[in-house]
Structures are given as C-alpha cells and as structure tokens.
PDB file of N, CA, C and O in Angstrom:
ATOM      1  N   UNK A   1      68.397 -88.421 -80.550  1.00  0.00           N
ATOM      2  CA  UNK A   1      69.172 -89.156 -81.534  1.00  0.00           C
ATOM      3  C   UNK A   1      70.466 -88.400 -81.807  1.00  0.00           C
ATOM      4  O   UNK A   1      70.504 -87.169 -81.806  1.00  0.00           O
ATOM      5  N   UNK A   2      71.508 -89.160 -82.036  1.00  0.00           N
ATOM      6  CA  UNK A   2      72.754 -88.522 -82.422  1.00  0.00           C
ATOM      7  C   UNK A   2      73.593 -89.517 -83.198  1.00  0.00           C
ATOM      8  O   UNK A   2      73.258 -90.697 -83.302  1.00  0.00           O
ATOM      9  N   UNK A   3      74.691 -89.012 -83.740  1.00  0.00           N
ATOM     10  CA  UNK A   3      75.552 -89.849 -84.571  1.00  0.00           C
ATOM     11  C   UNK A   3      76.753 -90.380 -83.809  1.00  0.00           C
ATOM     12  O   UNK A   3      77.570 -91.103 -84.380  1.00  0.00           O
ATOM     13  N   UNK A   4      76.879 -90.036 -82.528  1.00  0.00           N
ATOM     14  CA  UNK A   4      77.961 -90.551 -81.710  1.00  0.00           C
ATOM     15  C   UNK A   4      77.563 -91.913 -81.157  1.00  0.00           C
ATOM     16  O   UNK A   4      76.405 -92.318 -81.258  1.00  0.00           O
ATOM     17  N   UNK A   5      78.518 -92.610 -80.578  1.00  0.00           N
ATOM     18  CA  UNK A   5      78.246 -93.937 -80.049  1.00  0.00           C
ATOM     19  C   UNK A   5      78.292 -93.917 -78.526  1.00  0.00           C
ATOM     20  O   UNK A   5      79.296 -94.317 -77.935  1.00  0.00           O
ATOM     21  N   UNK A   6      77.217 -93.454 -77.880  1.00  0.00           N
ATOM     22  CA  UNK A   6      77.197 -93.525 -76.419  1.00  0.00           C
ATOM     23  C   UNK A   6      77.209 -94.976 -75.974  1.00  0.00           C
ATOM     24  O   UNK A   6      76.738 -95.855 -76.696  1.00  0.00           O
ATOM     25  N   UNK A   7      77.741 -95.228 -74.799  1.00  0.00           N
ATOM     26  CA  UNK A   7      77.893 -96.601 -74.318  1.00  0.00           C
ATOM     27  C   UNK A   7      76.570 -97.340 -74.193  1.00  0.00           C
ATOM     28  O   UNK A   7      76.517 -98.539 -74.466  1.00  0.00           O
ATOM     29  N   UNK A   8      75.520 -96.674 -73.795  1.00  0.00           N
ATOM     30  CA  UNK A   8      74.241 -97.351 -73.536  1.00  0.00           C
ATOM     31  C   UNK A   8      73.224 -97.056 -74.631  1.00  0.00           C
ATOM     32  O   UNK A   8      72.103 -96.629 -74.354  1.00  0.00           O
ATOM     33  N   UNK A   9      73.629 -97.288 -75.879  1.00  0.00           N
ATOM     34  CA  UNK A   9      72.783 -96.943 -77.012  1.00  0.00           C
ATOM     35  C   UNK A   9      72.677 -98.084 -78.013  1.00  0.00           C
ATOM     36  O   UNK A   9      73.442 -99.048 -77.983  1.00  0.00           O
ATOM     37  N   UNK A  10      71.696 -97.936 -78.904  1.00  0.00           N
ATOM     38  CA  UNK A  10      71.540 -98.847 -80.035  1.00  0.00           C
ATOM     39  C   UNK A  10      71.678 -98.040 -81.319  1.00  0.00           C
ATOM     40  O   UNK A  10      71.386 -96.844 -81.342  1.00  0.00           O
ATOM     41  N   UNK A  11      72.118 -98.685 -82.368  1.00  0.00           N
ATOM     42  CA  UNK A  11      72.277 -98.028 -83.664  1.00  0.00           C
ATOM     43  C   UNK A  11      71.082 -98.376 -84.538  1.00  0.00           C
ATOM     44  O   UNK A  11      70.795 -99.551 -84.766  1.00  0.00           O
ATOM     45  N   UNK A  12      70.385 -97.353 -85.028  1.00  0.00           N
ATOM     46  CA  UNK A  12      69.186 -97.551 -85.832  1.00  0.00           C
ATOM     47  C   UNK A  12      69.476 -97.188 -87.282  1.00  0.00           C
ATOM     48  O   UNK A  12      69.925 -96.082 -87.584  1.00  0.00           O
ATOM     49  N   UNK A  13      69.213 -98.134 -88.167  1.00  0.00           N
ATOM     50  CA  UNK A  13      69.374 -97.961 -89.615  1.00  0.00           C
ATOM     51  C   UNK A  13      70.747 -97.418 -89.996  1.00  0.00           C
ATOM     52  O   UNK A  13      70.876 -96.632 -90.935  1.00  0.00           O
ATOM     53  N   UNK A  14      71.749 -97.834 -89.275  1.00  0.00           N
ATOM     54  CA  UNK A  14      73.142 -97.481 -89.552  1.00  0.00           C
ATOM     55  C   UNK A  14      73.379 -95.979 -89.553  1.00  0.00           C
ATOM     56  O   UNK A  14      74.355 -95.505 -90.136  1.00  0.00           O
ATOM     57  N   UNK A  15      72.481 -95.216 -88.896  1.00  0.00           N
ATOM     58  CA  UNK A  15      72.613 -93.763 -88.925  1.00  0.00           C
ATOM     59  C   UNK A  15      72.629 -93.112 -87.555  1.00  0.00           C
ATOM     60  O   UNK A  15      73.485 -92.273 -87.274  1.00  0.00           O
ATOM     61  N   UNK A  16      71.691 -93.492 -86.700  1.00  0.00           N
ATOM     62  CA  UNK A  16      71.492 -92.768 -85.455  1.00  0.00           C
ATOM     63  C   UNK A  16      71.628 -93.667 -84.242  1.00  0.00           C
ATOM     64  O   UNK A  16      71.042 -94.748 -84.180  1.00  0.00           O
ATOM     65  N   UNK A  17      72.407 -93.204 -83.282  1.00  0.00           N
ATOM     66  CA  UNK A  17      72.505 -93.876 -81.994  1.00  0.00           C
ATOM     67  C   UNK A  17      71.414 -93.338 -81.103  1.00  0.00           C
ATOM     68  O   UNK A  17      71.259 -92.124 -80.969  1.00  0.00           O
ATOM     69  N   UNK A  18      70.654 -94.230 -80.493  1.00  0.00           N
ATOM     70  CA  UNK A  18      69.581 -93.831 -79.584  1.00  0.00           C
ATOM     71  C   UNK A  18      69.883 -94.429 -78.222  1.00  0.00           C
ATOM     72  O   UNK A  18      70.103 -95.632 -78.083  1.00  0.00           O
ATOM     73  N   UNK A  19      69.887 -93.563 -77.224  1.00  0.00           N
ATOM     74  CA  UNK A  19      70.216 -93.981 -75.872  1.00  0.00           C
ATOM     75  C   UNK A  19      69.068 -94.764 -75.244  1.00  0.00           C
ATOM     76  O   UNK A  19      67.913 -94.343 -75.299  1.00  0.00           O
ATOM     77  N   UNK A  20      69.393 -95.895 -74.656  1.00  0.00           N
ATOM     78  CA  UNK A  20      68.396 -96.714 -73.984  1.00  0.00           C
ATOM     79  C   UNK A  20      68.147 -96.189 -72.575  1.00  0.00           C
ATOM     80  O   UNK A  20      69.013 -95.560 -71.966  1.00  0.00           O
ATOM     81  N   UNK A  21      66.952 -96.460 -72.073  1.00  0.00           N
ATOM     82  CA  UNK A  21      66.580 -96.075 -70.713  1.00  0.00           C
ATOM     83  C   UNK A  21      65.541 -97.073 -70.221  1.00  0.00           C
ATOM     84  O   UNK A  21      65.161 -97.989 -70.951  1.00  0.00           O
ATOM     85  N   UNK A  22      65.089 -96.903 -69.006  1.00  0.00           N
ATOM     86  CA  UNK A  22      64.051 -97.797 -68.478  1.00  0.00           C
ATOM     87  C   UNK A  22      62.785 -97.712 -69.322  1.00  0.00           C
ATOM     88  O   UNK A  22      62.108 -98.718 -69.535  1.00  0.00           O
ATOM     89  N   UNK A  23      62.464 -96.513 -69.802  1.00  0.00           N
ATOM     90  CA  UNK A  23      61.275 -96.320 -70.627  1.00  0.00           C
ATOM     91  C   UNK A  23      61.520 -96.675 -72.088  1.00  0.00           C
ATOM     92  O   UNK A  23      60.586 -96.730 -72.888  1.00  0.00           O
ATOM     93  N   UNK A  24      62.758 -96.912 -72.422  1.00  0.00           N
ATOM     94  CA  UNK A  24      63.119 -97.214 -73.807  1.00  0.00           C
ATOM     95  C   UNK A  24      64.079 -98.402 -73.800  1.00  0.00           C
ATOM     96  O   UNK A  24      65.259 -98.269 -74.128  1.00  0.00           O
ATOM     97  N   UNK A  25      63.547 -99.568 -73.419  1.00  0.00           N
ATOM     98  CA  UNK A  25      64.396-100.751 -73.285  1.00  0.00           C
ATOM     99  C   UNK A  25      63.901-101.941 -74.102  1.00  0.00           C
ATOM    100  O   UNK A  25      64.576-102.967 -74.187  1.00  0.00           O
ATOM    101  N   UNK A  26      62.728-101.800 -74.698  1.00  0.00           N
ATOM    102  CA  UNK A  26      62.156-102.886 -75.501  1.00  0.00           C
ATOM    103  C   UNK A  26      61.910-102.377 -76.915  1.00  0.00           C
ATOM    104  O   UNK A  26      61.766-101.177 -77.146  1.00  0.00           O
ATOM    105  N   UNK A  27      61.867-103.306 -77.845  1.00  0.00           N
ATOM    106  CA  UNK A  27      61.729-102.948 -79.251  1.00  0.00           C
ATOM    107  C   UNK A  27      60.462-102.146 -79.522  1.00  0.00           C
ATOM    108  O   UNK A  27      60.509-101.135 -80.221  1.00  0.00           O
ATOM    109  N   UNK A  28      59.336-102.583 -78.979  1.00  0.00           N
ATOM    110  CA  UNK A  28      58.085-101.861 -79.230  1.00  0.00           C
ATOM    111  C   UNK A  28      58.169-100.419 -78.715  1.00  0.00           C
ATOM    112  O   UNK A  28      57.653 -99.507 -79.360  1.00  0.00           O
ATOM    113  N   UNK A  29      58.805-100.207 -77.578  1.00  0.00           N
ATOM    114  CA  UNK A  29      58.965 -98.854 -77.049  1.00  0.00           C
ATOM    115  C   UNK A  29      59.799 -98.001 -78.009  1.00  0.00           C
ATOM    116  O   UNK A  29      59.495 -96.829 -78.230  1.00  0.00           O
ATOM    117  N   UNK A  30      60.838 -98.591 -78.569  1.00  0.00           N
ATOM    118  CA  UNK A  30      61.676 -97.868 -79.522  1.00  0.00           C
ATOM    119  C   UNK A  30      60.881 -97.499 -80.772  1.00  0.00           C
ATOM    120  O   UNK A  30      60.981 -96.375 -81.266  1.00  0.00           O
ATOM    121  N   UNK A  31      60.104 -98.433 -81.275  1.00  0.00           N
ATOM    122  CA  UNK A  31      59.308 -98.163 -82.477  1.00  0.00           C
ATOM    123  C   UNK A  31      58.277 -97.062 -82.226  1.00  0.00           C
ATOM    124  O   UNK A  31      58.030 -96.232 -83.101  1.00  0.00           O
ATOM    125  N   UNK A  32      57.678 -97.051 -81.041  1.00  0.00           N
ATOM    126  CA  UNK A  32      56.749 -95.968 -80.691  1.00  0.00           C
ATOM    127  C   UNK A  32      57.507 -94.649 -80.634  1.00  0.00           C
ATOM    128  O   UNK A  32      57.047 -93.641 -81.170  1.00  0.00           O
ATOM    129  N   UNK A  33      58.660 -94.655 -79.989  1.00  0.00           N
ATOM    130  CA  UNK A  33      59.496 -93.453 -79.882  1.00  0.00           C
ATOM    131  C   UNK A  33      59.848 -92.895 -81.260  1.00  0.00           C
ATOM    132  O   UNK A  33      59.889 -91.679 -81.450  1.00  0.00           O
ATOM    133  N   UNK A  34      60.100 -93.782 -82.213  1.00  0.00           N
ATOM    134  CA  UNK A  34      60.476 -93.375 -83.575  1.00  0.00           C
ATOM    135  C   UNK A  34      59.270 -93.170 -84.495  1.00  0.00           C
ATOM    136  O   UNK A  34      59.427 -92.846 -85.672  1.00  0.00           O
ATOM    137  N   UNK A  35      58.074 -93.361 -83.953  1.00  0.00           N
ATOM    138  CA  UNK A  35      56.832 -93.268 -84.723  1.00  0.00           C
ATOM    139  C   UNK A  35      56.843 -94.243 -85.908  1.00  0.00           C
ATOM    140  O   UNK A  35      56.469 -93.894 -87.028  1.00  0.00           O
ATOM    141  N   UNK A  36      57.280 -95.463 -85.627  1.00  0.00           N
ATOM    142  CA  UNK A  36      57.381 -96.508 -86.662  1.00  0.00           C
ATOM    143  C   UNK A  36      56.526 -97.724 -86.344  1.00  0.00           C
ATOM    144  O   UNK A  36      56.664 -98.765 -86.987  1.00  0.00           O
ATOM    145  N   UNK A  37      55.656 -97.605 -85.369  1.00  0.00           N
ATOM    146  CA  UNK A  37      54.842 -98.751 -84.977  1.00  0.00           C
ATOM    147  C   UNK A  37      53.580 -98.770 -85.824  1.00  0.00           C
ATOM    148  O   UNK A  37      52.541 -98.248 -85.418  1.00  0.00           O
ATOM    149  N   UNK A  38      53.676 -99.377 -87.006  1.00  0.00           N
ATOM    150  CA  UNK A  38      52.522 -99.453 -87.890  1.00  0.00           C
ATOM    151  C   UNK A  38      52.640-100.684 -88.786  1.00  0.00           C
ATOM    152  O   UNK A  38      53.666-101.363 -88.810  1.00  0.00           O
ATOM    153  N   UNK A  39      51.580-100.946 -89.509  1.00  0.00           N
ATOM    154  CA  UNK A  39      51.594-102.065 -90.450  1.00  0.00           C
ATOM    155  C   UNK A  39      52.606-101.786 -91.551  1.00  0.00           C
ATOM    156  O   UNK A  39      52.882-100.630 -91.873  1.00  0.00           O
ATOM    157  N   UNK A  40      53.138-102.812 -92.106  1.00  0.00           N
ATOM    158  CA  UNK A  40      54.078-102.658 -93.210  1.00  0.00           C
ATOM    159  C   UNK A  40      55.503-102.406 -92.758  1.00  0.00           C
ATOM    160  O   UNK A  40      56.342-101.995 -93.560  1.00  0.00           O
ATOM    161  N   UNK A  41      55.793-102.645 -91.482  1.00  0.00           N
ATOM    162  CA  UNK A  41      57.141-102.445 -90.957  1.00  0.00           C
ATOM    163  C   UNK A  41      57.711-103.803 -90.559  1.00  0.00           C
ATOM    164  O   UNK A  41      57.017-104.633 -89.973  1.00  0.00           O
ATOM    165  N   UNK A  42      58.966-104.013 -90.881  1.00  0.00           N
ATOM    166  CA  UNK A  42      59.697-105.195 -90.438  1.00  0.00           C
ATOM    167  C   UNK A  42      60.947-104.713 -89.716  1.00  0.00           C
ATOM    168  O   UNK A  42      61.490-103.653 -90.027  1.00  0.00           O
ATOM    169  N   UNK A  43      61.397-105.510 -88.741  1.00  0.00           N
ATOM    170  CA  UNK A  43      62.545-105.103 -87.931  1.00  0.00           C
ATOM    171  C   UNK A  43      63.520-106.266 -87.794  1.00  0.00           C
ATOM    172  O   UNK A  43      63.123-107.414 -87.596  1.00  0.00           O
ATOM    173  N   UNK A  44      64.795-105.941 -87.903  1.00  0.00           N
ATOM    174  CA  UNK A  44      65.857-106.911 -87.640  1.00  0.00           C
ATOM    175  C   UNK A  44      66.795-106.316 -86.597  1.00  0.00           C
ATOM    176  O   UNK A  44      67.124-105.131 -86.638  1.00  0.00           O
ATOM    177  N   UNK A  45      67.214-107.158 -85.667  1.00  0.00           N
ATOM    178  CA  UNK A  45      68.215-106.770 -84.681  1.00  0.00           C
ATOM    179  C   UNK A  45      69.430-107.645 -84.911  1.00  0.00           C
ATOM    180  O   UNK A  45      69.350-108.872 -84.860  1.00  0.00           O
ATOM    181  N   UNK A  46      70.551-107.000 -85.164  1.00  0.00           N
ATOM    182  CA  UNK A  46      71.802-107.727 -85.443  1.00  0.00           C
ATOM    183  C   UNK A  46      71.592-108.774 -86.543  1.00  0.00           C
ATOM    184  O   UNK A  46      72.040-109.915 -86.436  1.00  0.00           O
ATOM    185  N   UNK A  47      70.906-108.354 -87.587  1.00  0.00           N
ATOM    186  CA  UNK A  47      70.641-109.166 -88.786  1.00  0.00           C
ATOM    187  C   UNK A  47      69.711-110.349 -88.553  1.00  0.00           C
ATOM    188  O   UNK A  47      69.667-111.267 -89.372  1.00  0.00           O
ATOM    189  N   UNK A  48      68.970-110.342 -87.455  1.00  0.00           N
ATOM    190  CA  UNK A  48      67.986-111.389 -87.177  1.00  0.00           C
ATOM    191  C   UNK A  48      66.599-110.742 -87.142  1.00  0.00           C
ATOM    192  O   UNK A  48      66.349-109.841 -86.341  1.00  0.00           O
ATOM    193  N   UNK A  49      65.709-111.204 -88.008  1.00  0.00           N
ATOM    194  CA  UNK A  49      64.360-110.647 -88.048  1.00  0.00           C
ATOM    195  C   UNK A  49      63.641-110.960 -86.742  1.00  0.00           C
ATOM    196  O   UNK A  49      63.715-112.074 -86.225  1.00  0.00           O
ATOM    197  N   UNK A  50      62.943-109.951 -86.217  1.00  0.00           N
ATOM    198  CA  UNK A  50      62.138-110.112 -85.010  1.00  0.00           C
ATOM    199  C   UNK A  50      60.674-110.065 -85.435  1.00  0.00           C
ATOM    200  O   UNK A  50      60.226-109.074 -86.011  1.00  0.00           O
ATOM    201  N   UNK A  51      59.934-111.125 -85.156  1.00  0.00           N
ATOM    202  CA  UNK A  51      58.529-111.152 -85.545  1.00  0.00           C
ATOM    203  C   UNK A  51      57.738-110.128 -84.737  1.00  0.00           C
ATOM    204  O   UNK A  51      58.082-109.808 -83.599  1.00  0.00           O
ATOM    205  N   UNK A  52      56.685-109.632 -85.345  1.00  0.00           N
ATOM    206  CA  UNK A  52      55.875-108.598 -84.715  1.00  0.00           C
ATOM    207  C   UNK A  52      55.317-109.038 -83.363  1.00  0.00           C
ATOM    208  O   UNK A  52      55.176-108.221 -82.453  1.00  0.00           O
ATOM    209  N   UNK A  53      55.005-110.309 -83.232  1.00  0.00           N
ATOM    210  CA  UNK A  53      54.501-110.828 -81.952  1.00  0.00           C
ATOM    211  C   UNK A  53      55.506-110.638 -80.819  1.00  0.00           C
ATOM    212  O   UNK A  53      55.120-110.542 -79.654  1.00  0.00           O
ATOM    213  N   UNK A  54      56.784-110.583 -81.157  1.00  0.00           N
ATOM    214  CA  UNK A  54      57.833-110.458 -80.137  1.00  0.00           C
ATOM    215  C   UNK A  54      58.263-109.023 -79.850  1.00  0.00           C
ATOM    216  O   UNK A  54      59.058-108.795 -78.938  1.00  0.00           O
ATOM    217  N   UNK A  55      57.760-108.062 -80.598  1.00  0.00           N
ATOM    218  CA  UNK A  55      58.169-106.674 -80.387  1.00  0.00           C
ATOM    219  C   UNK A  55      57.945-106.189 -78.953  1.00  0.00           C
ATOM    220  O   UNK A  55      58.830-105.534 -78.401  1.00  0.00           O
ATOM    221  N   UNK A  56      56.800-106.483 -78.324  1.00  0.00           N
ATOM    222  CA  UNK A  56      56.576-105.957 -76.968  1.00  0.00           C
ATOM    223  C   UNK A  56      57.553-106.501 -75.920  1.00  0.00           C
ATOM    224  O   UNK A  56      57.820-105.835 -74.919  1.00  0.00           O
ATOM    225  N   UNK A  57      58.081-107.690 -76.142  1.00  0.00           N
ATOM    226  CA  UNK A  57      58.935-108.311 -75.130  1.00  0.00           C
ATOM    227  C   UNK A  57      60.412-108.356 -75.511  1.00  0.00           C
ATOM    228  O   UNK A  57      61.249-108.732 -74.691  1.00  0.00           O
ATOM    229  N   UNK A  58      60.740-107.978 -76.742  1.00  0.00           N
ATOM    230  CA  UNK A  58      62.124-108.040 -77.208  1.00  0.00           C
ATOM    231  C   UNK A  58      62.963-106.973 -76.511  1.00  0.00           C
ATOM    232  O   UNK A  58      62.796-105.777 -76.751  1.00  0.00           O
ATOM    233  N   UNK A  59      63.861-107.423 -75.649  1.00  0.00           N
ATOM    234  CA  UNK A  59      64.734-106.518 -74.908  1.00  0.00           C
ATOM    235  C   UNK A  59      65.855-106.034 -75.825  1.00  0.00           C
ATOM    236  O   UNK A  59      66.436-106.810 -76.584  1.00  0.00           O
ATOM    237  N   UNK A  60      66.146-104.738 -75.740  1.00  0.00           N
ATOM    238  CA  UNK A  60      67.242-104.157 -76.499  1.00  0.00           C
ATOM    239  C   UNK A  60      68.506-104.176 -75.646  1.00  0.00           C
ATOM    240  O   UNK A  60      68.456-103.946 -74.437  1.00  0.00           O
ATOM    241  N   UNK A  61      69.625-104.448 -76.281  1.00  0.00           N
ATOM    242  CA  UNK A  61      70.913-104.479 -75.601  1.00  0.00           C
ATOM    243  C   UNK A  61      71.824-103.407 -76.170  1.00  0.00           C
ATOM    244  O   UNK A  61      71.717-103.040 -77.340  1.00  0.00           O
ATOM    245  N   UNK A  62      72.715-102.915 -75.337  1.00  0.00           N
ATOM    246  CA  UNK A  62      73.665-101.904 -75.785  1.00  0.00           C
ATOM    247  C   UNK A  62      74.392-102.384 -77.033  1.00  0.00           C
ATOM    248  O   UNK A  62      74.789-103.544 -77.138  1.00  0.00           O
ATOM    249  N   UNK A  63      74.554-101.468 -77.966  1.00  0.00           N
ATOM    250  CA  UNK A  63      75.257-101.704 -79.233  1.00  0.00           C
ATOM    251  C   UNK A  63      74.501-102.598 -80.206  1.00  0.00           C
ATOM    252  O   UNK A  63      75.065-102.998 -81.224  1.00  0.00           O
ATOM    253  N   UNK A  64      73.227-102.929 -79.922  1.00  0.00           N
ATOM    254  CA  UNK A  64      72.429-103.629 -80.927  1.00  0.00           C
ATOM    255  C   UNK A  64      72.354-102.777 -82.184  1.00  0.00           C
ATOM    256  O   UNK A  64      72.313-101.548 -82.127  1.00  0.00           O
ATOM    257  N   UNK A  65      72.336-103.449 -83.295  1.00  0.00           N
ATOM    258  CA  UNK A  65      72.171-102.771 -84.588  1.00  0.00           C
ATOM    259  C   UNK A  65      70.791-103.116 -85.104  1.00  0.00           C
ATOM    260  O   UNK A  65      70.508-104.263 -85.450  1.00  0.00           O
ATOM    261  N   UNK A  66      69.935-102.108 -85.152  1.00  0.00           N
ATOM    262  CA  UNK A  66      68.521-102.293 -85.475  1.00  0.00           C
ATOM    263  C   UNK A  66      68.255-101.712 -86.856  1.00  0.00           C
ATOM    264  O   UNK A  66      68.598-100.566 -87.145  1.00  0.00           O
ATOM    265  N   UNK A  67      67.636-102.530 -87.699  1.00  0.00           N
ATOM    266  CA  UNK A  67      67.226-102.075 -89.022  1.00  0.00           C
ATOM    267  C   UNK A  67      65.709-102.133 -89.091  1.00  0.00           C
ATOM    268  O   UNK A  67      65.089-103.152 -88.787  1.00  0.00           O
ATOM    269  N   UNK A  68      65.130-101.011 -89.498  1.00  0.00           N
ATOM    270  CA  UNK A  68      63.681-100.899 -89.632  1.00  0.00           C
ATOM    271  C   UNK A  68      63.380-100.731 -91.117  1.00  0.00           C
ATOM    272  O   UNK A  68      63.894 -99.827 -91.776  1.00  0.00           O
ATOM    273  N   UNK A  69      62.547-101.611 -91.618  1.00  0.00           N
ATOM    274  CA  UNK A  69      62.210-101.623 -93.040  1.00  0.00           C
ATOM    275  C   UNK A  69      60.747-101.300 -93.224  1.00  0.00           C
ATOM    276  O   UNK A  69      59.906-101.792 -92.472  1.00  0.00           O
ATOM    277  N   UNK A  70      60.429-100.488 -94.201  1.00  0.00           N
ATOM    278  CA  UNK A  70      59.046-100.195 -94.536  1.00  0.00           C
ATOM    279  C   UNK A  70      58.690-100.849 -95.851  1.00  0.00           C
ATOM    280  O   UNK A  70      59.518-100.960 -96.755  1.00  0.00           O
ATOM    281  N   UNK A  71      57.429-101.285 -95.946  1.00  0.00           N
ATOM    282  CA  UNK A  71      56.956-101.906 -97.188  1.00  0.00           C
ATOM    283  C   UNK A  71      56.875-100.846 -98.285  1.00  0.00           C
ATOM    284  O   UNK A  71      56.547 -99.686 -98.034  1.00  0.00           O
ATOM    285  N   UNK A  72      57.179-101.269 -99.481  1.00  0.00           N
ATOM    286  CA  UNK A  72      57.103-100.389-100.648  1.00  0.00           C
ATOM    287  C   UNK A  72      56.092-100.972-101.611  1.00  0.00           C
ATOM    288  O   UNK A  72      56.226-102.117-102.044  1.00  0.00           O
ATOM    289  N   UNK A  73      55.092-100.197-101.945  1.00  0.00           N
ATOM    290  CA  UNK A  73      54.078-100.651-102.888  1.00  0.00           C
ATOM    291  C   UNK A  73      54.513-100.327-104.312  1.00  0.00           C
ATOM    292  O   UNK A  73      55.113 -99.283-104.570  1.00  0.00           O
ATOM    293  N   UNK A  74      54.214-101.203-105.195  1.00  0.00           N
ATOM    294  CA  UNK A  74      54.586-100.974-106.586  1.00  0.00           C
ATOM    295  C   UNK A  74      53.608-101.654-107.506  1.00  0.00           C
ATOM    296  O   UNK A  74      52.728-102.402-107.080  1.00  0.00           O
ATOM    297  N   UNK A  75      53.777-101.385-108.733  1.00  0.00           N
ATOM    298  CA  UNK A  75      52.850-101.990-109.673  1.00  0.00           C
ATOM    299  C   UNK A  75      53.522-102.579-110.859  1.00  0.00           C
ATOM    300  O   UNK A  75      52.856-103.126-111.738  1.00  0.00           O
TER     301      UNK A  75
END
C-alpha cells in the first residue's frame, strides 16, 4: 500500500493506492488481501454498492475508487 497513484492501482478508502495484479484483480481478492472479508462489511466501487454475491466476480479496474464500510453496533 502507498499514497502515490501508480498507473495500475485502485484507491481504497480515499487513503491508499493498492497495485493490481493477476492475483489481485477481483474485489474478493482485494478484501482478503486487506483482511476485510467478513460479515458486517459493505463495499462501493466508484460510489456504486457491490452486493456480496458479486464480490468473487467483480473485476477491479485501474483508478477505481473503493470504499469499504464496517457495521457499527450501537444502543
């Protein structure tokens, strides 16, 4: 992860550019890489929510802006 904008990268949570590769080209692979593949997580790519059913097949494109949200419990 880094804060620069490499050509073949995606921006995660408006903070870190992550370089894509053959092993890191789908949303589910990215979430595993970031240790974010768990219940209570929602993901949007370029401001469009991606349903959990589509995570394994959702292809990432260069310069995608990915937001990962975690559920917050409250009372």
